[in-house]
N, C-alpha and C positions, 0 to 999 in steps of 0.2 A: 378403605374397606378391604376386607379379603375377598376372594373370589367366592360367590355365592353358590358354592356346592350345597347338595342336599342337606348334609348335616349341619353345616352353616346355618343355613335357611331354617332348618328345624329348630336351632338353638335360638335364633332372633325371633322366632314366632312363639316361643315359649309364654311369655307373659300374656299375649291375646289369647292363646289357646286356653291358659289356666284360668283366666278371667271369665271366659266363656264356659268353661266346665263348672265354675264355683257356683253357677246359677242353679245347676244340678244339684250341687253338693249341700246347698242350702234350701232345697225345694221340700214341701211337705211330705213327698214320696219318700226322699232319703231319709230324713228325719223319722219317718214312721218306722223304717227297718231299723234305724238306729233305736228306737224305743222297744222293739221287739228284743234285739240283742241285748239291751240293759236289763230286760226282765228275764233272762237266762240266769240261773243259779251257777255260780262256778267260784273255786278258790285261788284260781291263778289263770294269768292270761299267757298263752305261748304264741309268738310269731314266728312264722317260718316261710321260706322260699328259698329261691336260688338266685347266685348273682346279684344285680341291683335289687331285686325284690327282697332278698334277704337282708341286705343292708339297710332297705327302708323300713325296717322293724326297730332299729336300735335306737333312735331318739325316742319314739311312742313309748317302747318298753321302758327306758328310764324315766320317761313322764310318770309313767303309773308306778314304779319303784318308788319314786319320790312323793308319792301321794299314798303310800301304805298299801299299795295293790301288788301283790306277788306276780312278777312276770319276768319272763326270758326270751331269749331269740336264739334259735339253733337253725342251722341250714337244715333243708328238708333231706339232702342226701345222707347227713348224719343221723337225723332223726329217723328215717325211713330203716336204716340198717342197724343202727347202734341205739336208739333212745326212744323207741315207740313206747316203752314203759312209763316215759314223762307224761303221755296223754293218758290220763285216767278220766273217771266220770264226773271229776270236778275241773277240768280244764277246758277253757274257752280256747279253741285253737283256731287262729286266724292264719290262714293260707293266701299268700300272695303271690300271683302270678300274672303278668301282663296279658300273656295269651291265654292263660287257664288251662294250657296243655302241656306244661313242661313235663319230663319224663318222670321226675322224681315226684311231682305234686300228683300225678294221675295214679303213681304206683302208690303212694300213701293213702290216698284216698280209697283206693281197691284194698288195701290192709286193714282200714279202719271199719270195723263191724258196726259201731255207732256212730253215726257223724251229725248227730242232733246238737253237738256244741261246735260244729265247724263253721266258721265264717271265711267265706271266699271275698277276696279283694282282686279284680280282673278287669281287663279292657274289653273282654270278649263275653257278652252276656248269653251266648249259646255254647258256651266251652264247656267242658267236663267239670271243671271246678264250679263254675256258676251254677250248673245244674244239679251237683251232688251237695254242695253245701247247704246247711240249713237256711241260711241268709248270705246273700250276696251284695256286695257294694260294687258299683261299676265305676271305673276310673273316668270315663266319660270324655275323652280326648281322641283326637285323630291318631290311627297307628303311623309311626314313622317310616321312612322308606329305607332308612339305615338303622344305626344302633340307637339304642334308648337314648331318647331326651326327655319329651314332655310326659310320657308315660312314667318314668321315675319321679318327675317333680310331681305329677298327679298321685302317684303311690304315696308319696312324702305327705301329701296333703291329707289324703284319705285316712291314713294309719294315725296321724296326728290328730284330725278330727275324732275318730274312732276312741283313741286313748282319752282325749278330754271328755267325750261324753261319758265314758265309762267310769271316770273319777268325778262325774257329777256337774260338768259344766253344761250350760243350756246354748242354745242354738243363737240365741239374741246376742250373747257376749263373745261368741266366737269369731263370728265372720270378719270384724274389724281386724284382728290380729293377723288372719291369713291374708286379708287383702294388703296389709301392710308389707308382708313378706313378699308377696307378687310385686309389689312396686319396688321393694329392694332389688329384686331380679332385674326388674326392667331399669333401675337407675345403673346398676353393675354393666349389664350391657350397653346402654347408652353411653357411658364413660370410656369403655375401653374396646368397643368392637371396631374402632376405626385406628386402633393403636397396635394392631397384631403385628406389624413388622417390627416395632420396639420390643414386643416381647419375645418375637422369633429371634431378633438379634442377641437379646438378654440370654436367652438358653441355648445359643448356638454352640457353646462347648459342653453341654449336659450330654453324657451317655447313660445315665440313668437317673431316674427320679423316685424319690419316696414321697408318699402324701400322709400327711400326719394330722390328727386332730384328737379331741377329747370330748367325753360326754356325747351329745348329739352329734357334734361334728366328726367323731370317730366314723360314724356312718358316711359322711361325706368322704373321708379319707379312704375308706374302703371302696367307694363308689369310683372315686377319681383313680385308684390304681387300676380297677378294672377298665375303665373307659380309656385311659391311656394305651392299655395294649389293645381294646377292641378297635378303637377310632384311630390310633396311630402307629399301632404295632410297636411301641416304644417300651423297652425294658422299665417295668415301674413295680412298686407295691404301695399297699395302703397299710398302715399300721397305727397303733394307739400312740400318740404323742409323747406320753409318760414313758413308755417301753424304748422309745427312741434314744433315751438317755442311757439307757442299759445295754449299750454295746452298739447299736446299729450306727451311731455317730462315727465309729471308727471309719465307716466308708468315706468319710467326707474329704473331698480335695475339689481343686478347681475343675473337675468333669462331672462332678456330684450335683444334681438338682435336688430341690426339696419345695414341696408344696405345703404351706401350713396354714391350716383353718384356725382362724382364732377370732370367734366372735365375741363381743362384749357379755360377758357372765362371770360365773365363778371361776373358770380357767383361764379366761382371755389374756391375761397379763404373762402367764405362764408359757402361751403360745407366742406372744410377742418376744419374750425372752429368748426362747430357742430359735426363734427366727434370726434375731441377731447375733446370738452365738454361732449358729451355721455360718452366717453370711462372713462373720469376722475371720472364720476358719478358711474360708474361699469359696465355700459352696455357693452356688447360685439358687437364691431362695426368693420363691414367689409367694407371698404374705397376702392370703384373702381376709380381710377383716372389715367390721365395722366399727371398730375402736377409733375415735377421732385423733387428730394430730400425728398420724404415723407418715412420714414420706420417704420417698425413694432415697437410698443411699448407696454405697459401693456393695454390690453383689444382693441387693435387695430391691425387689419390683413389687410395689404395692397395688393390690386391686381392691378398691373400697367399695363399699354399698352402705346404704342408709341402716339406721338403728332399727334392730329387728328382734322379737322375743328370742332368746338362746334356742329354745326348743324347736323354733321355726327356721332359725338362720340358714339349716341345710337347703332350704328351699331357695334362697337367694345366692347361697356361696358358691353351690356347684357349678354355676355358671363361669366362674373364673376358670374351673378346672376345664370345663369344655371349651373356652378359648384356647387355653393351652393345647389341648387335644388337636384342635384345628390345625394351630400353628406348626406343631412337631409332625402331622401327618403331611402337611405340605413341604415341610423341610426335607422330609425322608422320601418324597415322591409318591406318596399313597394318596388315592381319593379319600379323604376322611370317612370314616365309618363304613367303608364298603369291606364286606366280609372277604376273606380268603378260603378259610378252612370252616367257619362255623356256619350256622344259619340263624334266622330271626328267631325261631322256634327250636330248643334243645329237645328232642324228642327220643334221644338215647342217652341212656346212663354212661 
């Protein structure tokens, strides 16, 4: 077991924190707020946030699109300065900010004359976002001491719950799927939290890591690229796994690392193929998957978790990237998740 720094302890505590939080997500009060949101008339749903809050809208937006509801995701920084015309009288705008005080979120709220179709998702019920939004959904988890862990996963649960309810799902049928996803998270941590030295040795030669995924797991790839920079100060990026074939694979050599998110689903096998191809080219590939019967091989380190709905796989799979973040921070001599130049709340654009 790795040294229990604050970040790693937060990672290990996530399943218990989320299990406790779900009591609130499936309470009458929470569902009553959802019912009020469902009664709002709209023609499209727009998810917006910054950093991991931005990425937390990717899977839920795809869920809605695949059920015939117009939806898109755009960072609040882009929306604020270049895309405000996207928010019209028929747009349900879902603003996501764990603090509720991010500079771009506060500025966008100030610019919007009509906030009647603004939904806030935040962990701070007294924040600007919670107060100014028409309806607010609370993440209901303890704040982290370091960078985002459980608040990101809580964001994934709440945004996915909202998407399911907007698409017509009922409370009674949803809880089991989310509990299964949290169990998948617990299983991944149980299997690999005491194997971090193996993971550290595997990635010893990597000087750069790309994180890739498709569909809902594109959000995981984006978040993982961010977390590697925040937690480990490690050069990294998150990108669409399909785009990786179109040029970026040229960077592959024995100093290149790749994290592939490949949950069972419509594109899972494409993820496996990419992982094997890059491993064959000499890259060090960490494959995070719930597809059965995949084993470690040369240049391929598999982190496996239980079967989970494809749209909820990001709730479980991001723990694999968090473990990578922890070992790389320690390898580089940093305290995992301790900020050097940033703050927990970004109040300046």
